[in-house]
N, C-alpha and C positions, 0 to 999 in steps of 0.2 A: 494088282498093278504090275508087280515085278515080272509076271509071266508075259506081259505085253512088251517088255524091253527088247525082245528079240523078234518082233513080228513085222519089222520093216527093214528093207535092205539099207545098210549103212554105206555111204559113199566112201568113207575112209574109216579106219579102225577107231580113230579118235572122235568121230561124230557119234557120240554114244547114246543119243536120245532118239530112238527110232519110233516115236509115236507122235501123232499130231497133238498140238497143244490147243487149249482153249484160247479165245480171243485175247490178244495181248494189249494191255493198256500201258503205253509208254509214259512213265512217271517223271522222267528226266528229259530235258531237251537233248536232241541228237548231238549238238556240239559239246555238251557236258559229257555224254557218253564217250565221245571221241577223245576228249581231254583225259578221261580216266583210262582209256585204252593206251594212250601214250604214256601216262604216268605209271600205271601198274606194270606195263610191259618193260619200261625202263628199270623199275625197281626189281622185277623178276630177273632180268638179265644181269643186273649189277650184283645181286645176291648170288646167283648161280656161278658167276665168274670167279667167286672166291671159294667155291665148294670143291671138294674132292669129287671127280666125276663118278666115282663108285659109291659115294655116300648114299645111304638108303633114305627114301622119302617117307617119313613116319606116317603121313596121311594116305599114302599110296605105297604100301610096303613091297609090292612087286616091282617098283620102279627104283632106279638110281637117279642121281642128279642129272646124268646125261640123258636118261630116258625122259625125264620131265622136260628138259630143254628141247629135245627133239619133238616131244608131244605138242607143245605150244607152237613150235615152228610149223609143224604140219597143220595144226588148226588154222593158223593165220594164212598159210599158203592156200589151204582149201577155200576159206571164205573170201580171200582176195580174188581167187579165180571165179567164184560164184558171182560176186558183185561185178567184176569186170565183164563177165559174159552174160549178165542179166538180159532177159529173164530165163536164159537156158539153164537146164538142170545139170547135175554132176555126172551124168552117165559116162562121159568120155574122159573124166579126170583121172589122173594116175597119182598115187602117193609118191612123194619125193623120195629119192635115194638118201640113205642116212650116211653122213660123212664119217670117216673113220676116226678122226682125232677130235678132242674136245675143243681145241681152238677153232677147228673148222665148223663144229656144231655151233659155237658162239657166232662165228661169222655168218653161218647160214641163217641163224635167228635174226641177226641184224638186217640181212637182206630181205628176208620174208616180212619182217615187221615194217620196214621202210616202204615196201611195195604195198602192203596192206593199208597202211595209213594214207598213202598217196591215193589209192583207189577209193577209199572212203571219203577223203576230202573232195574228190571230184564227182561224187555221187549225190543224187538227191535222195534223202531217206524215204521219200514217197514213191520212188521208182519201183516198178514191179520187179521182183527177184525171187528165185527159187529159195525155199527154206523147207525144213522138215516140219514146220508148223503150218497151221491154216492161215497164218498171217504172212502173206507172200509179198513182202516189201523189203527194201534195203534197211529200213528202220529196225526190223527184227535183228539184223546182224549187228547194228550199233549197240543195241541193248544186250543181246546175248553175249557178245564178245567183250563188252565192258565187264560183265559178271565173270566170264571165263578167265580174263586176265587177273581179276581181283582174287579169285580162289586159287589160281596157280601161283600168283605172287605169294599168297599165304603158304602154299606148299613149299615154295622155295625157301621162305623164311623158317619154316619148321625144320627143313633139312639143315639149314645153316645154324639154327638155334638163335635166331635174331628176329623174333616176331615183333612187328610194329602194328599200330592200330589201323582199323579199317575206316574209311570215310563213312560217317553215319548215314548220310542220305543215300549213298550208293549201296550200303549194306541193307538199308530198309527196302530199297528197290529190289535187292537181291532176295530178301525174304519173300516178298510178293511174287517174284519170278519163280523162286524155288517151289513155292506152294501151288501157284497157278499153272506153271508151265512144265517144270521138271517132274513134279509128283502128281499134279492134278491134270485136268483136261481130258476130254473124251474124243477118241478118234472117230472118224465118220462111220467106221464099221462096227461101232459098239454103242452101248447105252449105259448111262449113269442113272441108277435108281436111288434117289435120296432117302435118307433116314432122318427122323426128327431129332438129330443130335448135332450140336454145334460146338466148335472150339474157336475161341477168339485169341488171336496172337497179338499181344500188346507190346509195342516197341517204345520203351519209356523215354528215350532221349530224342525221338523224332515225332512224338505225338501221333503215331501211326497205329492203326488197328487193321488186321486182316482177319476176316471171318472165313472159317472153313466148315463145310458141311460134310458129315460122314455119309457114306452110301456104299453101293455095290456096283460092280461093273460086269456086264455080260456082252458077248458078241462073238462073231466068228471072224478071225483075222484073214487078211488076203492070202495067207499060207494055209488056210483051212483049219487052224487051231481054234477049238471052241472053248470059250471061257464063260463061266456062269457063277454069279454071286460072289465075285472076287472083291474083297474089301478095297475101298477106294475113297478118295476125297475130291471135293470141288470147292474152289474159292467162290464165294457168293457175296452179294451185297449184305449190309446189315439187315438181318431178318426181322428186327423189331422184337426180338425175344431175348431172354437171358441166355447166355452161353452155358453149356453143361460143364465146360472146363475152360480155364484161362491159362495161357502160356505167356509169361512175361519176362522181359529182359532187355538189355541194350540191343540195338539193332545189330551191332557187330557180333555180339555173343550169340544171338539167335541165328544169324546168317551162318556163322562158322559151325554152329551146332547142327543146323539142318544139313549142311554139306559134310558132316562128320569130320570136320577139321578141328573141332574143340569138344570138350566134354560139357556136361550140363551144370558146371559149377556156378555159372551166372544165370541159370534158368530157374524161374520160380513157377510152380504149378499149383493151382487151386481148383477145387471143384471135383467132379465125378472122376475118380481114378480109372474106372473101367473105360469111360469114353476117351480119356487121355491116352490110355494104353493102346486103344484101337487106332487112334490118330497117329501115335508114335510108330506103330507097326507099319503104317502106310508110308511114312517118310524116313524111316531108319534104314535106308538102302544106300549102298555105296554108289557114288557117282564120280567119275574121273573126267 
């Protein structure tokens, strides 16, 4: 899977997931996602406003607090432009200039966030819109950006040393999205070949289970890169069989762990260790 991370043109540097995703099942209503975008963005901004601009982000060690602030500003600017121009794609979009001062970075985030929320409020989630997924609607942006804001709020809190809890239902949705969209899914130019091995992810506080099948990926990318037999995963319905391994934890712990924002202290593993290790290798990749 990791070799596929560079096989599609990225419209901005922060649009880091350059592969098509499998079909997306929206598990929360769009208005709930929008509320989370507002809330998580506000917390993100308030925490970073108290940080030293040069403070390092522990979960993204190449970034400072100022880099993190500008990153989410750019993300929300990008997706506001995409939703506003729907269904046009990002070919002519330009990355915004970075302000020189931290105060101006904060003001730039405020402006970008206000515009982003206003554009989402005026949009129908069912409207056609460009995305890097095979789910080409505004609804994709509602879900993806709620999760983006959640993870970067956690980045901000890790930077400030003031971590607070994640909403359990949003985190549970984030686990499903991480496994199905960010780490799973097969682009149209490739093929997923399933293996008879399953991992079940149990989220104890939300009564949620996500089934993952191990397999391999093969295909030739649009850039002509040939991949064959690459370890991969796919989210699947309950197969009606016992899992080879079970990963269990609170939704917030599993979500943060999958995003490499927390260790495995709250994660419990039972079953075939080899199958688990193969699963972990497919999802233990940095995502910013």
